[in-house]
C-alpha positions as CSV (number, residue, x, y, z in Angstrom):
1,X,6.1,-0.8,-4.8
2,X,4.5,1.7,-7.1
3,X,7.3,4.2,-6.7
4,X,9.9,1.7,-7.5
5,X,8.0,0.5,-10.7
6,X,7.8,4.2,-11.8
7,X,11.5,4.9,-11.2
8,X,10.9,7.2,-8.2
9,X,13.9,7.0,-6.0
10,X,13.1,9.6,-3.2
11,X,14.5,7.6,-0.3
12,X,17.6,5.7,0.3
13,X,15.9,2.3,0.1
14,X,14.3,3.2,-3.2
15,X,17.5,4.7,-4.7
16,X,19.5,1.5,-3.7
17,X,16.8,-0.7,-5.2
18,X,16.4,1.4,-8.4
19,X,20.1,1.4,-8.9
20,X,20.3,-2.4,-8.4
21,X,17.6,-2.8,-11.0
22,X,19.6,-0.7,-13.4
23,X,22.8,-2.6,-12.8
24,X,21.1,-5.9,-13.2
25,X,21.8,-6.9,-9.7
26,X,19.2,-9.3,-8.2
27,X,16.5,-7.5,-6.4
28,X,13.9,-9.3,-4.1
29,X,10.8,-7.3,-3.1
30,X,8.4,-8.4,-0.3
31,X,5.5,-6.1,-0.3
32,X,3.2,-5.8,2.6
33,X,-0.2,-5.1,1.1
34,X,-3.8,-6.3,2.0
35,X,-5.8,-7.9,-0.7
36,X,-7.7,-4.8,-1.9
37,X,-4.5,-2.9,-2.3
38,X,-2.9,-5.8,-4.0
39,X,-5.9,-5.9,-6.4
40,X,-5.5,-2.2,-7.3
41,X,-4.8,-1.8,-11.0
42,X,-1.7,0.3,-10.5
43,X,-0.3,-2.2,-7.9
44,X,-0.9,-5.1,-10.4
45,X,0.7,-3.2,-13.2
46,X,3.7,-2.3,-10.9
47,X,4.1,-6.0,-9.9
48,X,4.1,-7.0,-13.6
49,X,6.6,-4.2,-14.6
50,X,8.9,-5.2,-11.7
51,X,8.8,-8.8,-12.7
52,X,9.5,-8.0,-16.3
53,X,12.7,-6.3,-15.2
54,X,13.8,-9.5,-13.3
55,X,12.7,-8.5,-9.8
56,X,11.7,-11.4,-7.7
57,X,8.3,-10.7,-5.9
58,X,7.5,-12.5,-2.7
59,X,3.7,-12.1,-2.5
60,X,2.2,-10.9,0.8
61,X,-0.1,-13.0,2.9
62,X,-3.4,-11.4,3.9
63,X,-5.0,-13.6,6.6
64,X,-7.8,-11.0,7.1
65,X,-6.0,-9.1,9.8
66,X,-4.4,-6.4,7.4
67,X,-1.2,-6.3,5.4
68,X,1.2,-8.9,6.3
69,X,4.6,-9.8,4.9
70,X,5.0,-13.4,3.7
71,X,6.3,-15.8,6.3
72,X,10.1,-15.6,6.9
73,X,10.9,-18.9,5.2
74,X,9.1,-17.6,2.1
75,X,11.0,-14.4,2.2
76,X,14.4,-16.0,2.7
77,X,14.0,-18.7,0.0
78,X,14.7,-16.4,-2.9
79,X,17.6,-14.8,-0.9
80,X,19.2,-18.3,-0.3
81,X,19.7,-18.7,-4.0
82,X,22.2,-15.9,-4.0
83,X,24.1,-16.6,-0.8
84,X,26.8,-19.0,-0.8
85,X,27.4,-21.2,2.3
86,X,30.7,-20.6,4.1
């Protein structure tokens, strides 16, 4: 999350996402952070930066058992907007 928001592309996944942002291609990010990490000032700033670039953020769900991705339906809903049915 923070690397992507700061333009650090030191892995294939970050490079692909960073290039997509630069091209204006839709990017959807589903971070897996617990609430204390999500409340960190840098994480909050990174989320705002990515959103200002048009990145769709699917917030994580922290049910007290540690970092969790959002449920599948919530992760897939923004993807469905860009997928055409056959």
